[in-house]
C-alpha positions as CSV (number, residue, x, y, z in Angstrom):
1,M,-27.4,23.5,-30.5
2,L,-24.7,26.1,-29.9
3,I,-25.8,26.4,-26.3
4,S,-25.6,22.7,-25.8
5,K,-22.2,22.5,-27.4
6,M,-20.9,25.4,-25.2
7,A,-22.4,23.7,-22.1
8,A,-20.7,20.5,-23.0
9,E,-17.3,22.2,-23.4
10,G,-17.7,24.0,-20.2
11,G,-18.5,20.8,-18.3
12,G,-15.5,19.2,-19.9
13,K,-13.2,22.0,-18.8
14,E,-14.5,21.8,-15.2
15,M,-13.8,18.0,-15.2
16,N,-10.2,18.7,-16.2
17,E,-9.5,21.2,-13.5
18,I,-6.8,20.2,-11.0
19,K,-8.4,20.2,-7.5
20,T,-6.6,21.9,-4.6
21,Q,-9.0,20.7,-1.9
22,F,-11.7,18.2,-1.4
23,T,-14.3,17.5,1.3
24,T,-15.2,14.3,3.1
25,R,-17.4,13.7,6.1
26,E,-14.6,14.6,8.5
27,G,-13.8,17.9,6.9
28,V,-11.8,19.6,4.2
29,Y,-8.4,18.4,3.0
30,K,-6.3,21.2,1.5
31,L,-3.3,21.1,-0.8
32,L,-0.4,23.0,0.7
33,T,1.2,24.5,-2.4
34,H,4.3,25.7,-0.5
35,S,5.0,22.2,0.9
36,E,5.5,20.7,-2.6
37,Y,8.7,18.8,-3.1
38,S,10.4,18.3,-6.4
39,R,13.7,18.8,-8.2
40,P,15.2,22.1,-7.1
41,N,14.4,23.9,-10.4
42,R,10.7,22.9,-10.0
43,V,10.5,22.3,-13.7
44,P,8.1,19.4,-14.7
45,F,10.0,16.3,-15.5
46,N,9.7,14.8,-18.9
47,S,8.5,11.4,-17.7
48,Q,8.4,9.6,-21.0
49,G,10.1,6.2,-20.7
50,S,11.1,6.9,-17.1
51,N,10.4,4.7,-14.1
52,P,7.6,5.8,-11.7
53,V,8.4,8.5,-9.1
54,K,8.4,6.9,-5.7
55,V,8.5,8.4,-2.1
56,S,9.9,6.9,1.1
57,F,9.7,8.4,4.6
58,V,11.6,7.8,7.8
59,N,11.7,9.5,11.2
60,V,15.1,9.9,12.7
61,N,13.9,11.0,16.2
62,D,15.6,14.3,15.9
63,Q,15.6,16.2,19.2
64,S,14.5,19.4,17.4
65,G,11.1,17.8,16.8
66,N,11.6,17.9,13.0
67,G,12.7,14.3,12.5
68,D,10.8,13.4,9.3
69,R,12.9,12.7,6.3
70,I,11.8,12.2,2.7
71,C,13.4,10.4,-0.2
72,F,12.2,10.4,-3.8
73,N,13.4,9.5,-7.2
74,V,12.9,11.5,-10.4
75,G,14.4,10.0,-13.6
76,R,18.1,9.3,-12.9
77,E,18.1,11.5,-9.8
78,L,17.6,10.6,-6.1
79,Y,16.9,13.3,-3.5
80,F,16.9,13.2,0.3
81,Y,15.3,16.2,2.2
82,I,14.1,17.2,5.7
83,Y,10.3,16.9,5.3
84,K,8.5,19.8,7.0
85,G,5.0,18.7,5.9
86,V,2.2,20.9,7.3
87,R,4.6,22.8,9.6
88,K,6.7,24.9,7.2
89,A,7.2,25.5,3.5
90,A,9.6,23.3,1.7
91,D,13.1,24.6,1.1
92,L,14.4,22.8,-2.0
93,S,17.7,24.7,-2.1
94,K,19.2,22.5,0.6
95,P,18.9,18.7,0.0
96,I,20.7,16.6,2.5
97,D,21.8,14.3,-0.3
98,K,21.4,14.3,-4.0
99,R,22.6,11.5,-6.4
100,I,22.6,11.3,-10.2
101,Y,23.1,7.8,-11.7
102,K,24.4,6.9,-15.1
103,G,23.4,3.9,-17.2
104,T,20.6,3.0,-14.8
105,Q,17.7,4.6,-13.0
106,P,16.4,4.2,-9.4
107,T,13.0,2.5,-9.4
108,C,12.1,2.0,-5.7
109,H,13.6,2.5,-2.2
110,D,12.9,1.7,1.5
111,F,14.3,2.9,4.8
112,N,15.1,0.7,7.7
113,H,13.1,2.2,10.6
114,L,14.7,0.1,13.3
115,T,18.2,1.4,12.7
116,A,17.4,5.1,11.8
117,T,19.1,7.8,13.9
118,A,19.7,11.5,13.5
119,E,23.3,10.6,12.5
120,S,22.7,7.6,10.2
121,V,20.0,5.9,8.1
122,S,20.0,2.8,6.0
123,L,18.3,3.2,2.6
124,L,17.9,0.5,0.1
125,V,17.6,1.6,-3.6
126,G,16.5,-0.7,-6.4
127,F,17.5,0.0,-10.0
128,S,16.2,-0.5,-13.5
129,A,19.2,-2.8,-14.4
130,G,18.6,-5.1,-11.5
131,Q,21.1,-3.9,-8.9
132,V,20.3,-2.9,-5.3
133,Q,22.3,-0.3,-3.4
134,L,22.6,0.2,0.3
135,I,23.4,3.9,1.1
136,D,23.4,6.3,4.0
137,P,22.2,9.7,2.7
138,I,23.0,11.4,6.0
139,K,26.7,10.3,6.1
140,K,26.6,10.4,2.3
141,E,28.1,6.9,2.1
142,T,27.5,4.0,-0.2
143,S,27.8,0.8,2.0
144,K,27.3,-2.0,-0.5
145,L,26.0,-2.9,-4.0
146,F,24.1,-6.1,-4.4
147,N,23.7,-8.0,-7.7
148,E,26.5,-5.7,-9.0
149,E,27.4,-8.0,-11.9
150,R,23.7,-8.9,-12.5
151,L,24.5,-12.5,-12.0
152,I,21.5,-13.0,-9.8
153,D,18.9,-11.2,-11.9
154,K,19.2,-8.9,-14.9
155,S,15.7,-7.5,-14.9
156,R,14.3,-4.3,-13.3
157,V,13.8,-4.1,-9.6
158,T,10.1,-3.5,-9.0
159,C,9.9,-3.5,-5.2
160,V,12.5,-3.6,-2.4
161,K,11.6,-3.7,1.4
162,W,13.3,-4.5,4.6
163,V,11.9,-7.6,6.4
164,P,9.8,-6.3,9.3
165,G,11.7,-6.5,12.6
166,S,15.1,-7.2,11.0
167,E,18.1,-5.0,10.8
168,S,19.8,-7.0,8.1
169,L,17.3,-9.0,6.0
170,F,15.6,-7.5,2.9
171,L,13.4,-8.7,0.1
172,V,13.7,-7.7,-3.6
173,A,11.2,-8.3,-6.4
174,H,12.1,-8.2,-10.1
175,S,10.1,-7.8,-13.4
176,S,11.4,-11.4,-14.2
177,G,8.8,-12.7,-11.7
178,S,11.4,-13.6,-9.1
179,M,11.9,-12.4,-5.5
180,Y,15.2,-12.7,-3.6
181,L,15.9,-12.6,0.2
182,Y,19.2,-10.9,1.0
183,N,21.3,-10.4,4.1
184,V,23.4,-7.2,4.2
185,E,26.1,-9.0,6.0
186,H,26.7,-11.5,3.2
187,T,28.3,-11.1,-0.2
188,C,26.8,-12.1,-3.6
189,G,29.6,-14.2,-4.9
190,T,31.6,-13.9,-8.1
191,T,29.7,-16.5,-10.0
192,A,26.0,-17.1,-10.8
193,P,24.3,-18.8,-7.8
194,H,23.1,-22.4,-7.9
195,Y,19.8,-23.3,-6.3
196,Q,18.2,-26.2,-4.6
197,L,14.4,-26.6,-4.4
198,L,12.9,-25.9,-1.0
199,K,9.2,-25.7,-1.6
200,Q,6.9,-25.9,-4.7
201,G,3.2,-25.3,-5.2
202,E,0.7,-24.1,-7.8
203,N,2.6,-21.5,-9.9
204,Y,5.3,-20.8,-7.3
205,A,8.6,-22.3,-6.2
206,V,11.1,-21.4,-3.5
207,H,14.8,-22.3,-3.8
208,T,17.7,-22.0,-1.4
209,C,21.2,-21.0,-2.6
210,K,23.5,-24.0,-2.9
211,S,26.9,-22.9,-1.8
212,K,29.7,-24.0,0.5
213,S,29.7,-20.7,2.4
214,T,26.7,-18.6,3.1
215,R,26.1,-16.1,0.3
216,N,23.3,-14.0,-1.2
217,P,20.6,-14.6,-2.1
218,L,19.5,-16.7,0.8
219,L,16.2,-17.6,-1.0
220,K,14.8,-17.3,-4.5
221,W,11.1,-17.1,-5.0
222,T,9.6,-17.7,-8.4
223,V,6.0,-16.4,-8.3
224,G,3.4,-16.6,-11.1
225,E,4.0,-15.6,-14.7
226,G,5.4,-12.3,-15.8
227,A,6.6,-9.4,-13.6
228,L,6.1,-9.5,-9.9
229,N,4.9,-5.9,-9.6
230,E,4.7,-5.4,-5.8
231,F,4.6,-7.2,-2.5
232,A,3.6,-6.1,1.0
233,F,4.2,-7.6,4.5
234,S,1.3,-8.0,6.8
235,P,1.2,-5.7,9.9
236,D,2.7,-8.5,12.1
237,G,5.3,-9.4,9.4
238,K,4.3,-13.0,9.3
239,F,2.6,-13.0,5.9
240,L,3.5,-11.7,2.4
241,A,1.0,-10.5,-0.2
242,C,2.4,-10.5,-3.8
243,V,0.7,-9.1,-7.0
244,S,1.9,-10.1,-10.4
245,Q,1.4,-9.3,-14.1
246,D,-0.6,-12.6,-14.5
247,G,-3.4,-10.9,-12.5
248,F,-3.0,-13.0,-9.4
249,L,-2.7,-12.0,-5.7
250,R,-0.9,-14.6,-3.8
251,V,-0.5,-14.6,0.0
252,F,2.3,-16.6,1.6
253,N,3.3,-17.4,5.2
254,F,6.7,-15.8,5.0
255,D,8.6,-18.0,7.4
256,S,7.1,-21.3,6.4
257,V,7.1,-20.3,2.7
258,E,3.6,-21.8,2.3
259,L,0.8,-20.4,0.2
260,H,-2.2,-19.2,2.2
261,G,-4.6,-18.0,-0.5
262,T,-5.0,-16.6,-4.0
263,M,-7.2,-14.2,-5.9
264,K,-7.5,-13.3,-9.6
265,S,-8.1,-9.8,-11.1
266,Y,-11.2,-9.2,-13.2
267,F,-8.7,-9.0,-16.1
268,G,-5.2,-7.8,-16.7
269,G,-2.3,-7.6,-14.3
270,L,-2.4,-6.5,-10.7
271,L,0.0,-3.6,-10.0
272,C,-0.4,-2.7,-6.3
273,V,-1.4,-4.2,-2.9
274,C,-1.8,-3.2,0.7
275,W,-3.0,-4.6,4.1
276,S,-5.6,-3.3,6.5
277,P,-4.3,-2.1,9.9
278,D,-5.3,-5.3,11.6
279,G,-4.2,-7.6,8.8
280,K,-7.8,-8.9,8.1
281,Y,-8.2,-7.5,4.6
282,I,-6.1,-7.0,1.6
283,V,-6.8,-4.4,-1.2
284,A,-5.3,-4.8,-4.7
285,G,-5.5,-2.7,-7.8
286,G,-4.4,-2.9,-11.4
287,E,-5.2,-3.0,-15.1
288,D,-8.9,-3.8,-14.6
289,D,-9.4,-0.2,-13.3
290,L,-10.8,-1.7,-10.1
291,V,-9.9,-1.9,-6.4
292,T,-10.5,-5.4,-5.1
293,V,-11.0,-6.2,-1.4
294,W,-10.0,-9.7,-0.3
295,S,-10.6,-11.3,3.1
296,F,-7.5,-12.9,4.6
297,L,-9.5,-15.1,7.0
298,D,-12.1,-16.3,4.4
299,C,-9.7,-16.3,1.4
300,R,-12.3,-14.7,-0.9
301,V,-13.2,-11.5,-2.6
302,I,-15.7,-9.5,-0.6
303,A,-16.0,-6.3,-2.6
304,R,-14.8,-4.4,-5.7
305,G,-14.6,-0.6,-6.1
306,H,-15.1,1.2,-9.4
307,G,-14.1,4.8,-9.7
308,H,-11.0,5.0,-11.8
309,K,-11.0,5.4,-15.5
310,S,-7.6,3.8,-16.0
311,W,-5.1,1.5,-14.3
312,V,-4.9,1.7,-10.5
313,S,-1.2,2.3,-9.6
314,V,-1.3,2.6,-5.8
315,V,-3.6,1.5,-3.0
316,A,-3.1,2.3,0.7
317,F,-5.1,2.1,4.0
318,D,-5.5,5.3,6.1
319,H,-4.8,4.1,9.6
320,Y,-5.7,7.4,11.1
321,T,-9.2,7.6,9.7
322,T,-10.3,4.0,10.4
323,S,-13.4,4.5,12.7
324,V,-14.2,2.3,15.6
325,E,-17.1,2.5,18.0
326,E,-17.4,0.1,20.9
327,S,-21.2,0.4,21.5
328,D,-24.2,1.1,19.4
329,P,-24.3,4.9,19.6
330,M,-27.2,7.2,18.9
331,E,-27.3,8.6,15.4
332,F,-25.5,12.0,15.1
333,S,-27.8,14.7,13.9
334,G,-25.8,17.9,14.4
335,S,-24.3,20.2,11.8
336,D,-21.2,19.5,9.8
337,D,-19.2,21.9,11.9
338,D,-20.2,20.2,15.1
339,F,-19.3,16.8,13.5
340,Q,-15.9,18.1,12.5
341,D,-15.2,19.2,16.0
342,Q,-15.5,15.6,17.1
343,M,-13.0,14.3,14.6
344,H,-9.5,13.7,16.0
345,F,-6.6,12.8,13.8
346,D,-3.8,12.0,16.2
347,R,-1.5,9.1,17.0
348,D,-3.4,8.1,20.1
349,R,-6.5,7.6,17.9
350,A,-4.5,5.5,15.4
351,N,-3.1,3.3,18.2
352,S,-6.5,3.1,19.9
353,T,-8.0,2.0,16.6
354,Q,-5.4,-0.8,16.2
355,S,-6.1,-2.0,19.8
356,R,-9.9,-1.9,19.3
357,L,-9.6,-3.7,15.9
358,S,-7.7,-6.4,17.7
359,K,-10.4,-6.6,20.4
360,R,-13.0,-7.0,17.7
361,N,-11.0,-9.9,16.1
362,S,-10.7,-11.8,19.4
363,T,-14.4,-12.3,20.0
364,E,-17.2,-13.9,18.1
365,S,-19.7,-11.2,19.1
366,R,-19.9,-7.6,17.7
367,P,-18.7,-5.4,20.5
368,V,-17.6,-2.7,18.1
369,S,-18.6,-1.3,14.7
370,V,-15.8,-0.5,12.3
371,T,-15.2,1.4,9.1
372,Y,-11.9,1.0,7.2
373,R,-10.8,3.9,5.1
374,F,-8.5,3.3,2.2
375,G,-7.4,5.3,-0.9
376,S,-6.2,4.7,-4.4
377,V,-4.5,6.7,-7.2
378,G,-4.2,5.8,-10.8
379,Q,-3.0,6.6,-14.3
380,D,-6.2,8.6,-14.8
381,T,-4.6,11.3,-12.5
382,Q,-7.4,10.8,-10.0
383,L,-7.4,10.2,-6.2
384,C,-10.2,8.1,-4.8
385,L,-11.1,7.5,-1.1
386,W,-13.2,4.6,-0.1
387,D,-14.9,3.4,3.1
388,L,-15.2,-0.3,3.8
389,T,-18.1,-0.7,6.2
390,E,-20.1,-3.2,8.2
391,D,-22.7,-3.9,5.5
392,I,-19.9,-5.3,3.3
393,L,-17.8,-6.9,6.1
394,F,-20.7,-8.6,7.8
395,P,-23.5,-8.8,5.3
396,H,-25.7,-11.3,7.3
397,L,-25.6,-9.3,10.6
398,P,-27.9,-6.4,11.5
399,L,-26.3,-2.9,10.9
400,S,-25.7,-0.6,13.8
401,R,-28.0,2.4,14.0
402,T,-25.3,4.9,13.0
403,R,-25.3,3.7,9.4
404,T,-27.0,5.5,6.6
405,H,-28.8,4.1,3.6
406,T,-26.9,2.8,0.6
407,N,-27.5,3.7,-3.0
408,V,-27.7,0.7,-5.3
409,M,-25.5,0.8,-8.4
410,N,-26.0,-1.2,-11.6
411,A,-23.4,-3.9,-11.3
412,T,-24.6,-6.1,-14.1
413,N,-22.5,-4.1,-16.6
414,P,-18.7,-4.1,-16.5
415,P,-17.0,-0.8,-15.5
416,A,-17.1,1.7,-18.3
417,G,-13.5,2.5,-17.9
418,A,-12.2,-1.0,-17.5
419,G,-10.1,-1.0,-20.6
420,G,-6.7,0.0,-19.4
421,S,-7.0,3.4,-21.0
422,G,-4.1,4.9,-19.1
423,A,-1.3,6.5,-20.9
424,G,1.4,4.4,-19.3
425,S,2.0,0.7,-18.8
426,G,4.3,-1.6,-16.8
427,S,4.8,-2.0,-13.1
428,I,3.9,0.6,-10.6
429,V,4.8,0.1,-6.9
430,I,5.1,2.1,-3.7
431,S,7.5,2.0,-0.8
432,N,6.6,1.7,2.9
433,N,6.3,4.8,5.2
434,P,6.6,5.0,8.9
435,G,3.3,6.6,9.4
436,T,1.2,3.7,8.0
437,N,3.0,0.5,8.8
438,G,0.2,-0.8,10.9
439,N,2.5,-1.7,13.8
440,N,1.3,0.8,16.3
441,S,0.9,-0.6,19.7
442,G,-0.6,2.1,21.9
443,G,-2.9,1.1,24.6
444,S,-6.6,2.0,25.1
445,T,-7.7,5.6,25.1
446,P,-10.9,7.1,26.7
447,G,-14.0,6.2,24.8
448,N,-14.9,9.9,24.1
449,S,-11.7,10.3,22.0
450,L,-13.3,8.2,19.3
451,P,-15.7,10.0,16.8
452,T,-19.1,8.9,15.5
453,P,-18.4,6.2,12.8
454,L,-18.1,7.6,9.3
455,P,-21.1,6.9,7.0
456,R,-20.7,3.9,4.7
457,S,-19.8,4.2,1.1
458,N,-22.5,3.4,-1.5
459,S,-22.6,-0.3,-2.2
460,L,-24.6,-3.1,-3.7
461,P,-26.3,-5.7,-1.4
462,H,-24.1,-8.7,-0.9
463,S,-25.1,-11.8,-2.9
464,A,-25.2,-14.9,-0.8
465,G,-24.0,-18.3,-1.9
466,T,-20.7,-17.2,-3.5
467,A,-18.5,-19.1,-1.1
468,A,-17.6,-22.6,-2.1
469,T,-17.5,-25.5,0.3
470,G,-14.2,-27.1,0.9
471,N,-12.9,-30.7,0.9
472,S,-10.6,-32.3,3.4
473,K,-7.0,-31.1,3.8
474,S,-4.3,-32.5,1.6
475,A,-1.5,-34.7,3.0
476,A,1.3,-33.3,5.1
477,A,4.4,-31.9,3.3
478,D,7.4,-34.1,2.6
479,G,9.6,-34.5,5.6
480,S,12.8,-33.2,4.0
481,I,11.0,-30.0,2.7
482,A,9.5,-29.5,6.1
483,A,13.0,-29.7,7.7
484,G,14.3,-27.2,5.2
485,V,11.5,-24.8,5.9
486,S,12.0,-25.2,9.6
487,K,15.7,-24.3,9.1
488,F,14.9,-21.2,7.2
489,A,12.2,-20.1,9.7
490,T,14.9,-20.3,12.5
491,L,17.3,-18.2,10.4
492,S,14.6,-15.6,9.7
493,L,13.2,-15.4,13.2
494,H,16.6,-15.4,14.8
495,D,17.6,-12.3,12.9
496,R,14.4,-10.4,13.8
497,K,14.4,-8.0,16.7
498,E,12.5,-9.3,19.7
499,R,9.1,-7.6,19.8
500,H,7.1,-6.3,22.7
501,H,4.9,-8.9,24.4
502,E,1.8,-6.7,24.3
503,K,2.3,-6.1,20.5
504,D,2.6,-9.8,19.9
505,H,-0.5,-10.4,21.9
506,K,-2.6,-8.0,19.9
507,R,-1.2,-9.3,16.6
508,N,-2.0,-12.8,17.5
509,H,-5.6,-11.8,18.1
510,S,-5.6,-9.6,15.0
511,M,-4.5,-12.2,12.6
512,G,-6.8,-14.9,14.2
513,H,-6.7,-18.6,13.3
514,I,-7.2,-19.8,9.8
515,S,-10.4,-21.8,9.7
516,S,-10.3,-25.3,8.4
517,K,-12.9,-24.4,5.8
518,S,-10.7,-21.6,4.4
519,S,-7.7,-24.0,4.3
520,D,-9.8,-26.6,2.6
521,K,-10.9,-24.1,-0.1
522,L,-7.3,-23.3,-0.7
523,N,-6.2,-26.9,-1.0
524,L,-9.1,-27.5,-3.4
525,L,-8.0,-24.6,-5.6
526,A,-4.3,-25.6,-5.5
527,K,-5.2,-29.0,-7.0
528,T,-6.7,-27.5,-10.1
529,K,-4.8,-25.6,-12.8
530,T,-5.6,-21.9,-12.4
531,D,-6.3,-21.1,-16.1
532,P,-7.0,-17.3,-16.1
533,A,-9.6,-17.7,-18.8
534,K,-11.6,-20.1,-16.6
535,T,-11.4,-18.3,-13.3
536,L,-14.2,-15.9,-13.9
537,G,-17.3,-16.8,-11.8
538,T,-15.2,-18.9,-9.4
539,L,-14.0,-18.2,-5.9
540,L,-10.8,-16.8,-7.4
541,C,-12.6,-14.2,-9.4
542,P,-16.3,-13.7,-8.8
543,R,-18.5,-12.1,-11.4
544,M,-19.3,-8.4,-11.0
545,E,-22.9,-9.0,-10.1
546,D,-22.0,-11.6,-7.4
547,I,-20.3,-9.3,-5.0
548,P,-20.8,-5.7,-3.7
549,L,-19.6,-2.8,-5.9
550,L,-18.3,0.1,-3.9
551,E,-18.5,3.8,-4.9
552,P,-15.7,6.1,-3.9
553,L,-16.4,8.7,-1.2
554,I,-14.5,11.2,-3.4
555,C,-12.9,10.9,-6.8
556,K,-10.8,14.0,-7.8
557,K,-8.4,14.8,-10.5
558,I,-5.3,16.2,-8.7
559,A,-2.5,16.1,-11.2
560,H,-1.6,16.6,-14.9
561,E,0.3,13.3,-15.1
562,R,-0.3,9.8,-13.8
563,L,-0.2,9.4,-10.1
564,T,2.4,7.1,-8.6
565,V,2.4,7.7,-4.8
566,L,-0.3,7.7,-2.1
567,I,0.9,7.7,1.6
568,F,-1.3,8.5,4.6
569,L,0.6,10.3,7.4
570,E,-0.6,11.5,10.8
571,D,-1.5,15.0,9.8
572,C,-1.5,14.8,6.0
573,I,-1.8,12.8,2.8
574,V,1.1,12.7,0.4
575,T,0.7,12.1,-3.3
576,A,3.1,12.3,-6.3
577,C,2.8,12.3,-10.0
578,Q,5.2,11.3,-12.8
579,E,6.2,14.9,-13.4
580,G,8.2,14.7,-10.2
581,F,5.9,16.8,-7.9
582,I,5.3,15.5,-4.4
583,C,2.2,17.1,-2.9
584,T,1.1,17.4,0.7
585,W,-2.6,17.5,1.5
586,A,-3.3,18.8,5.1
587,R,-5.9,16.9,7.0
588,P,-8.8,18.9,8.4
589,G,-7.6,21.3,11.1
590,K,-4.0,20.2,10.8
591,V,-2.3,23.2,9.2
592,E,-0.1,24.9,11.7
593,K,0.2,28.7,12.2
594,H,4.0,28.5,11.5
595,Y,3.1,27.3,8.0
596,F,1.1,30.5,7.2
597,Q,3.8,32.7,8.7
598,S,6.5,31.1,6.5
599,K,4.2,31.0,3.5
600,H,4.1,34.7,3.1
601,M,7.9,35.0,3.3
602,Q,8.2,32.5,0.5
603,S,5.3,33.5,-1.7
604,W,7.5,33.6,-4.7
605,L,7.6,29.8,-4.7
606,Q,3.9,29.6,-5.7
607,N,4.4,30.6,-9.4
608,Q,7.7,28.8,-9.9
609,G,7.7,26.7,-13.0
610,G,4.5,28.4,-14.3
611,R,2.3,26.0,-12.3
612,T,-0.9,27.3,-10.8
613,A,-3.6,25.0,-9.3
614,V,-7.3,25.5,-9.9
615,A,-9.5,25.3,-6.9
């Protein structure tokens, strides 16, 4: 009995160890302890009652070759540093800019990548009291403050992002459930805005600002019930995915402000959302402890992933590990070392992947096989990596010979951890980063630069017959509303920077055309009241046993406090926890020699704050 008890305690201790490396099929990812960013004193932040730590990246095209910049918030503080990543150890003694706010806390932020230079960057910062600030941390200037008197919205800012391709338009979401479109060139006015209805649908409405002169906000979106926790633009910038506390994912055509499709969580609110590199799939996570994969083209859930033991706070696709193979290659049978030698994590591969994904989308045949890699972090302090493979994406087509066998999980029972057992609550969102915006436009690369496709994740067989048949399309929109939408579309598109023809060409193929059946399904759903209690077992929210259940490739505890950031960069993965520590995980073979040389010179950093990681 004593032996059993000791064994149980030992096993529990091992489970609670903080991992400093993990292994996937492509190799070993290692935590670079000297590349950790935090407050200069490196003391763990007392996160009780504070807003989530968030991280934003921008590249300023510095001629020195070290153009990456990082911004992060911890409590009332906002920091802006040179990000050295896998190249050199972090020097926290010299922030480019540091700000401490009184009476309010920063909640989220986003850089404008179009206008960023070595001399100037435009950074939007949202706050807990509802304001949005435009600052330049290089010039150390504060340009403008929006919603200063809180006349537009008094609730916390949950997400703020620049509109893709625009130097002046940005979108702000609040915990009130409203979203607002701003233009940095316009003022907010001295009185509360008056609105005029532009478009209305099932559980959403869009209003224009009624004013004699143009003022902010240009548009007001009211979406769902409860907080609007996060939104994300599609890679081509044409669609907007929103997740709300009512548990719904809603996808809009941004320029025409029309609803494209919806999805409901298994239960609880949805907290985070992201798009695949080609815009074909959306992944959402939230209070059901699951990651849910939704098809943009079919407007339906195609898989769920169970690995977290508490709320999922961030989901993100890894554009650099999405695997594409144009032919049906022979199965790889070499050693792990030989396989790792074939793996390439560089920008050419990411661009090539984007191009090949577009090629796949533009034809009805299957010229390529594809594996999407995405990740998630949660309030259970765990990092999960997932592979979305052909047996899930194309369940009725034969698998390519490179695929391995799947293990069948018992999906008839709900997830054991699906109880929202995380310590925290509320809205958790992430900011965009330049390395994973899905807008890469590189041309084709030689076929031998692509590795053997990664093995699929474990999954359940797909259950046929879950898709509903649609009815005929509803009548056309009212003429006056259509005219208003057209007017706004002109405004939005006129402001956007003209894009490269080749990029547009690939994006058009990537997004594809919405099938009439998918549109019919949407119209059918829009006519019925979406009562959350009655959605289980429908197209909006299939039962657990009706769709594939993914297992994570890896699921590792990597922090002491809930995780709030997951960003995939070219040579590393960046995570952050609520204690205020931003960690860099080097991809296999991506640690530079300079890093080790500087590491020995700064070895004293390792034990600062009394923190030691257990391998």
